[in-house]
C-alpha positions, 0 to 999 in steps of 0.5 A, spaced: 375 743 798 381 746 801 382 750 795 374 752 795 374 754 802 380 759 801 377 762 795 371 763 798 375 766 804 379 771 799 372 773 796 369 774 803 374 779 805 374 783 798 366 783 799 366 785 806 367 793 806 360 793 802 357 790 808 358 796 811 352 799 807 347 795 811 351 793 818 349 798 823 347 804 819 340 807 820 338 809 814 331 813 816 335 817 821 340 820 815 339 824 809 343 828 804 344 835 805 344 841 801 351 841 801 351 833 799 347 835 793 351 840 791 357 835 791 354 830 787 352 835 782 359 838 782 362 831 781 357 829 775 357 835 771 365 836 772 366 829 771 362 829 765 366 835 762 372 832 764 371 825 760 369 830 754 376 833 754 380 826 756 377 823 750 379 829 745 386 829 748 387 822 750 385 818 744 390 821 739 395 820 744 393 813 745 393 811 738 400 814 737 403 810 743 399 804 740 402 805 733 408 809 734 415 806 734 422 809 737 425 813 743 420 819 742 414 814 743 417 811 749 418 818 752 411 820 751 409 814 754 413 815 760 410 822 761 403 819 761 405 814 766 408 820 771 402 823 773 399 816 775 406 814 779 406 820 783 402 821 790 396 825 788 397 830 794 404 831 791 401 832 784 396 837 787 401 841 790 405 841 783 399 843 779 398 849 785 405 851 783 404 851 776 397 854 775 396 858 782 394 865 781 402 867 783 405 863 777 406 865 770 401 860 767 396 862 772 397 869 771 396 868 764 389 864 765 387 870 770 388 875 764 383 871 760 378 871 766 379 864 768 382 862 775 385 855 776 384 855 784 378 853 787 373 854 781 369 849 777 375 850 772 380 848 777 376 842 778 376 840 771 383 841 770 385 837 777 380 832 774 383 831 767 390 831 770 388 825 775 384 821 770 387 822 763 393 818 764 388 812 766 384 813 760 390 813 755 394 807 758 387 803 757 386 806 751 393 804 748 392 797 750 385 796 746 388 800 740 394 795 740 390 789 740 387 791 733 391 789 727 395 794 723 393 790 717 386 792 717 388 800 717 393 798 711 387 795 707 383 801 708 388 805 706 389 801 699 382 802 698 383 810 698 382 812 706 387 817 709 390 814 715 386 819 719 379 816 716 382 809 716 383 809 724 376 813 725 372 808 720 376 801 722 381 802 728 376 805 733 370 801 732 374 795 732 377 797 739 370 800 742 369 795 747 376 796 750 375 804 749 369 804 753 372 800 758 378 805 758 373 811 759 369 807 765 376 807 768 377 814 767 370 816 770 372 812 776 378 815 777 375 822 776 370 821 781 374 818 786 380 823 786 381 826 792 388 828 793 389 833 787 382 836 788 383 837 795 389 842 794 387 845 787 379 845 787 377 844 795 371 849 793 366 847 789 367 840 793 366 834 789 363 828 793 370 825 795 372 832 799 365 833 801 365 826 804 371 828 808 368 834 810 362 831 813 366 825 816 370 831 820 364 835 822 358 830 823 361 823 824 361 817 820 354 815 820 352 821 817 356 820 810 352 813 808 347 816 804 353 820 800 357 814 800 351 810 797 350 815 791 358 815 790 358 808 789 352 808 784 355 813 780 362 809 780 361 802 780 355 799 776 358 801 769 365 799 770 363 792 773 358 791 767 363 793 762 369 788 765 364 782 766 362 784 758 369 784 756 370 777 760 364 774 757 366 776 749 
């Protein structure tokens, strides 16, 4: 009984924040503002675009990390991990230094008509930097669980290395890759520090929540908090439980 009581206490502690959605909030007195709706659109559209970029860039890198050997693989893995280990505000400042309008790289993009500070393109850039490492690390683990022998067998049947991975490895790792993508989605939508520095405008949901708290107080942000949780929690939670039951 003592062990059960302890587990219940820990679970209640973890669940307690969600009770804030109902406790002391008068939902009939609050509503989403036009700025909230704009932030929702920014996060969902920008996040979806970031996921496409992340899959295209991150999947080949995850395969390389899962299948490669040697010091170059270790170096690549360290580079992937560095953005995850950096404080997000520090990463945002470094991105602003590199991609800002006064920086050589920022000027090069500016010459092409792309401004990478406080624009939708800047939001996409910041989101990809924030979420790409999460996807790569999780996808690497999923791909590593697929035995390489299956790829070798496909090659003996005439497939190229690329075709073998597309037809065998990735389909076999699909559940893990789906979970990796869902984690990256949560990371992308929830990012605050990087986007605050690089893409304060157009505001996504985290930045808009912070602004609303400053301007209107805690009670006014609950509708947007509810949408935020609906956009981030259900799919990763379902995929995690599905993987556990598989």
